[in-house]
N, C-alpha and C positions, 0 to 999 in steps of 0.2 A: 521385502528388507532382505526376507532368503534370497531372494535371485539378484539382490544390487542395485535394483530401482527405489527413487527415492518415494519413499510412503505417502500415502494421503495426508495424513497428521505432519510430514514436514513441508508439504505444502503449503497446507490448510496454515501453520504456526508464519511460515515465509508474509504468505499475503496477510494474514491477521497484523502481523511484525508493519509491512506499509499502512494497513487502515491505521494501524495506532499512532504511529508517528505522525500520519496529518491530522489525527484527534489530539494530540497533545499541545501542536501548534496553532489548531482551529477549535473553534466554537461550531464542531460539526454538527449538522442535523441527525435528528434523534432514529431518524430513518436509517441510517447507517447501521444504530446499536439493533433496532429491533430484525437487521438482518442476521445477525447477529444469532438472535432469539430463534428465529424462524429455521436457521443452519442446525443450534441446538435441539431441539426438538426434533430436528429428521434424524441426527444423530443416536439421540436416544430412543428412539423407535427403534432405528436398524438395529441397536445394542439389543434390547429388551428380545427383539425378533430371535437374532443368532442367537443369543444363550436358548430361548424355547424350544430352538432348531435342536439346539446340543440336546436337551433334554429328552428328544423324540427319538435321535441319532442313537443314543447311548441303550433307550428302551428298545429300537431294532437292533442295535449289539448285544443284548439280554435274549431279546427273542430267537436271530441267528446263532448264537451258542448252544441255546437249549435242544433247536433244531438241529444241530450241527452234534449234538449228544454231550454236551457239558467238556469240552475236552478241557485240558488244564491250562495247557498255553492259551487256549483264547478267554480262559477265564483271568491269564497274567494281563493280557492284553484290555478286558473290562475292569479291573481293576485298573491299569494306567490312568485309563480314559475317566473313570469317576474322580479320582485323584486331582488332575487337570482341571476337571469341569468345577470341581470344588473350589480348590486354589483360584482359579479365574473369579470365581464369585465371591471370595474374600475380597481381593481388590478391586473388584466392580464397588463392590459393597464401601469397600472403606474410603475410593473417591467420589461415590456418591454422598457419603455423612462430608463430604470434604464443599462439595455443593450445596449441600442444603446450608451446612453451617454459615457459608458466607452468604447467601439469600435470606435466612431468617435472619442475621445477624445486620444485615441491610433493610428490615423491613420488611421480609416475607413478600409474599405474592399476591396478585390483585384477585378479585373476583375469576377470571378468566385463567387462572394459573402462571398469569407473565409476572416475574420479577418488580415490586417494586422499584426501587433504582437500580436500572442498567447503568448506571454513568457512575456509579460508584466506585472508586480505585482504592479510596482509602480502607477498605473493609474486605477489600482482596490482598492489600498491602499487610495487614494484621494478622490475617488468619495463616496467609500462606508464605511470608517470608520472613516476619516478625514472629511468629509462634513455631516456626522451623516445617510445616506441614509439608512445603514442596520438595526438601531435602528427605525427608522421610521416605514420601510419596516416590520420590525421583530412586530412592535404592528401592524401594518393593517393587517397581515395575520393571526393572532393571534386573533383579534379582528371579523376577516370574520369568522373564526373555528368557533368562539363562539356564532355569531349571527347564524349560520346555525345551531347550538345545540340547539336553542329556538326554534324552528319550531313545535320537539313531545319530549316528557319526554326519550320517549323509543329507542332515536337514538342520540348518542352524537358525536361532532367532535371535539378530541384534538387541542391542537396547536402544528403546525409542523416549527414553526423556534422558536428553542428552545437551550437555554445556557445549557452549556456544562453540568453544573450539573444536569438539569432538563432531559436529554439524557442518556438514559440506556447505551447506548455506551460506553459514556465518563463518567459519574459519578464518575467509582472508579479509572479513570488514572490518576496517580496523576500527568502527565504533564500536561493534559487540563482540570482536572475538575471543576478548576476557571475560566473560559475563559467564554466569554459574546459570545452569538452567533455571532456576526459583527467580534468577533477576531478569534474564530474557523471555520468559514469559507469563511471571504477574509482577514487577516493579510499573508499577503508574498505567495497570491495565483494568479498565472498566469492568464489572461486574459480567456484564453481557458477552465479553468476548473470554475473562477469566473461566465460567463457564464451561463455554464454547470446546475450551483446549481443554478443560478436565475431560467432556463428552467423548472429545478425539480419542484421550489415550484410553479410555474405557474400552472404546469401539476398537483400538487398534489391540488392545489387550484381548478382547473376544475372540475376534478375526482371527489371530495368532492362535489360541487355544482352539478352537474349532478347527483351523488349518490342520493342525496334530492330530485333534480326534478324529477329521476324516480319514486319514493316513492311517493311522491306527484301523480305521472302522475296515480298509480293505485289505488287510492281514487276515481278516477271518471271514472274507466274500461277501459283507453286507451290501455291499453296492455292486455286486454281478445282477445288473436286472434280466428278467427276458425280455426279449425281443417285441414280445406282444406290447409292451406296455415303455418304450422306446419314449426318451425326451430329450429335447435339448433344454441342456443349463448353463445360462448367462451370466458370471461371476466378474459383476461391476464392480469396479475402484469407486465409484460413486453414481446414485443414480440423479443428483443435480449436479449440473454443470455450467459454466456460464457463457453465453452465447462467446465464439469466435476461438472457445476452447477446446478441445480435444475430451471426446466421450471416450474413455478405456474399459476394455472388457473381456474377460476371458471366456471364450465360448467351446463346449463340448458337448460330448452326446453321450446321456448317460447311460446307454450299454454298448459303449463302444468295445473293441475286442481291439485289446493292442497288438496285434498280429494285422488289421486291416486300418488304414489312413483312411477317415470319411474327409467329404469335400464340402467345405462350406461357403453358405454363400451368404451376405448380407446387404441386404437392398439391390437384388441381383449380380453384384459381385463380387467374386469368387477373394476370399483372404488365405490368407497364411496359414498351416497348420501343422504341427511340428511334432515328431515321432512320437509320443503320448499322445497322439489325437487332440490335441489342446489349440482350438484357433484364437488368434491375438484380433479385437477388433479395436481399430483406432480411427475414429470419423470426427474432422470437423464439423462444429455446427453452425447451422449460419448465423448470421447478426440480426438480419432484418424479419424479427418475427414478431407476432403479435402477443403479445405478452398480458394476463391477468391484472387484475387489482393487487394482486400480490408479489407480481413483480415475476411471474412465471409464466413459462411455454412448454407446452407438453409436443413431444418428438416421437416420430416411431422406428424401428428398425424391424423390417424382414429378414425374417431368419429361414433358411434353407438348409438341411443337413444330410446331404446323400451318404448313404451307407451300400457295400456291396459285401451280402454276404458269399464268407469265401468259400462256399460249399455248392451253391447251386449259381452263384454267378449275379443272382437278381439284385434291382438296385431299391432300396427301401428311402424313401426319400420321407423326412419328418420337417413340416412347417409351423412355426409361429409366430408372431406378432409382439414382440416386448416395446414397451414405453420407458422414456426416460425424461425428467423435466429439466429444464433451460431457464438457469435464474437469469435475470437482466442485469447487465453489468450497471454497476455505480462509478462516475467518475466521482475523485476526490482529489482536490488540488489544495495544495501546500502555497503559499505567498504570504508578503508582508502587510497585501490589501487585497483583497482578491473580488470587492465591488465593483472597484473601476480601475482603468490601468492610466497612468501617466504618458501622452503623448512627446514624442520623440527621446524615451529615456528607455532604458534597458530594464524592462519589469519580467524578473525570475519567477518560474511558478515549477511548483512539481507537483506534475500530472500522472496518477496511476490509474489502474482499473484492479481495484484488490481482488474482483472476484476470479479475474483470469491467469493470478500465479504469475507463473514462470514462464506461463503460453503468452502475455502479453508484450507482442514484437511492434512498439506503438512507430504511427506515421502521424503527421498532424499537416494538418492543411490550411492557411490562413488566408483570410481576405481582411484588408485593412489596415495590414501593417505585415512586420518583415519578422521571421523567425530564427532564431540561434538554437541548434539542439550540444547538446552534451557529449560528447565521445567516451566519455568514461561513466557518465550515469543517463540512462538511456530514457529517462522520467522528467529529468533535467531539461527547462526550454527556456530561452529569453525572451521576449515580446516587444518587437519596438513599433507599436503605434506611430500611424501615419495619417488615418483618419477618424473620425468623432466615434468611430464602432469599431470592434475587432471581434471576428467570429473564428475562431479556432475548430475546425474539425476534426474530432479525434477517431482514429483508424488503429485495430489490430491488425497488421499484416495486410488483408485485401479487406477487411471485416468493420465494417461503418459501425464506432459506436454509438456518438454522440457531438453534440456542438456546446462549445461551452462561447458563451455570448459576454462581452465587457464591455460598458459605456468608457469611454478616452477623457482623461482631465487634464487639461493645458496646465504647465507646471507652472505654478506660482509664483509670482514675481519675487525677485529678491530683496531684501530691505539693506537700500542705500545711508551711509550715516558721512557725513561731513564733519572732518575733527578738525581745528586749530591748536597747533602746537599740543597734539595728542588729546586734546578737549572735543566733547560732542558740541558743534554749534548752536546757539540758539538765535536764530535771525531775530528775536524780539530785542538780543541784548548786541548784538552785533560781533564784530569782530574789532579787536586793541589792535592798536598801532603799534606795538610793539613785538605783534607775532612775527613769525620766523617760519615755521613749517604748516603745511596743507597734507590732508590726506583724506582720500574717499576710500570707503569700506565698505565693500558687499557681502552681507552672510546670506543665505540659503533659509526657505520659509522651513522653521523648525519640524511639521507635520513630515514635508517630502524630503527632507535631510535623512529625515528617522525610515523608513519605507525605503528610500534610495541613496545611501552615501554614496556609491560611486556613482551618481549621478548629479550629485548635489555642489558640487567645485567651481566657485566664480575668479573672475580675474579681472581688471581695468584695462582693456587693453588699449583705449586712446580719451584724454580728458584736455582740457582746458581752464587754463587761469585767468582772468585780465583783473587787472586793479585799473579802473575808472571812475572819471570826474565828470562829472555828467554823462553828455554823451561821447567824450574820449577817453580813451583807452590809453592811460600812462603806461601801460607796458601788459605784453599776454605773451601766455608760455603753451606752446602743446608737448603733454608729456603723454610718450607710448610706452605700453609694458612695465609701469610700475604706479602704484596707488601712491606714492609720496610724493611731494616736490618743497625742496626749501631754497624761499625767497634770498636770503642771504646777506648780500648789501642791498641787494632790491626792496629789504623792505619798510627802508626811507620815505619809498613813495605814497605810503601807506597812508602817512602825514600829511599829504598834499591831496589825497581821493577822498571818496565819499562813500565808496562800494565796492567791494569785489564778485567778479562775475563768475561761476565754474560752469563748464560745460562739460556735460558728459555725452561723448560721443559713439563710444562702442564700450560695449561690456557683453564678455566672453562668456558660454557656459562650457564646463568643458564635462562633456559624460564618462559612461562607462569603458569605450574603447577608446578612452584619452584624445576623440574629436573633438574641435570649438565647435560652435554655432555661435550667431550673436545676437541676441535679448533685444537690442535697441528696436529693430525692426526697420532701422535709416532714420529715427526722430532723436533730435538732438537734447538731452534731458537738460534744463538752464535754470540755476540755483542762483539769484540776487543777496550777497549780505552785507549790511551797513557796516562799514566802520565807526566805531563808538571813538572820540577824540581823549577821551577821559579813562580811568582807569576802569577795567573789567571784575564787577563782582561776583 
């Protein structure tokens, strides 16, 4: 935030929205919502640890001030740290009460502590939007960030509870750009995602407050460690990342001197270290990992820091292995029908890997069909199956994520209706001798038209009508590119004949690219209709 970077919360809310968009359109498996509960638990655990670390930090400050002679200037700093910590606890407690209200109002938790109704969005809407708690919380959180920014001009903390127009991620989105913070984050939002959003806000508030307390503590020398107890510090954005995403962290030496810049190595590769002695870790995790039953894999970071003693010139090396968890990506698909695709039709899919967030750079490899990608929306593709099965390989950059397999259906044959003088022909009754106009009508299968309206247009390209008596055709006419034919003065032949023969030679389907294909397979459809001499009832 204060460094102008996108916050972890903004990234999480971004990927949440994409997931929730898919969930609103589809009946998504509960496994996806369960992942939110896992992430929520991780966030809550991290927040509790940071609060505990904050208490420890303040006690260390108290001891350092006492050891330093209880100077008035140091006491002012301690008072500021205590006030920051207390105010932070009030914000965290308020948000925790909102989470408890949502969970308890939806049936509470089960025996293992998991909310019973993680898909409930009605309670979220009631508590957060209708009762105004989202707006109240937004004001409280942003006021807290403004309060933190007032301690030192060189360090500012930006608002974190943003309306869509103020969030760079959504500001240019025509569908989201005018939404308030409340609607953007809690409208039609399942309980699992809502409490995870609230936990992320708690984490961001505590992280910012802890950062400020850490800065204040350096003003009384609490972090000046002796070189005999030096240790590397890894300040990671998150200890859980998705396969294919980047693991980002700040690496620094706890006892480093501002006059000496250490050299830092991660997995035997030297990394950049800034003028303050802080190294930046940015490692892309592999995609082909072995995951446990909960969908996580563990990765190691081999850390080494070389610090030169400015007096003796001796190099002191500190080594440590850190671990982080990699979450298995879950592929979400939004489509009109995702159980099967239609052959030779433009089946539109929205393919997303929410856990990768902004790091998702999709590449698709298709077997059994063709694929068209959208230059405006990286997640939108059109699949045109050519075989009875289609396999879509999903990659992010060069990292394999997984396969999507679909069975392929043939397009249902359209309904063909024959009409005489705009009335449906009943072969049992026949055609009257006064008939003047014939028409053949083609209507798509209703289910197919509902799923793929752009692929369900038909037209009659060629047909023939014959007026026959016995084996002799008294009249015949080939009609092209028109579904109607008017007998005009030729209708007198009906009184001399015994039947009308319709030969339907070519029906064309117009697809989403406005291209045509014949659906007759060169087979002529013939229909014989008797001529009724008497009146037609």
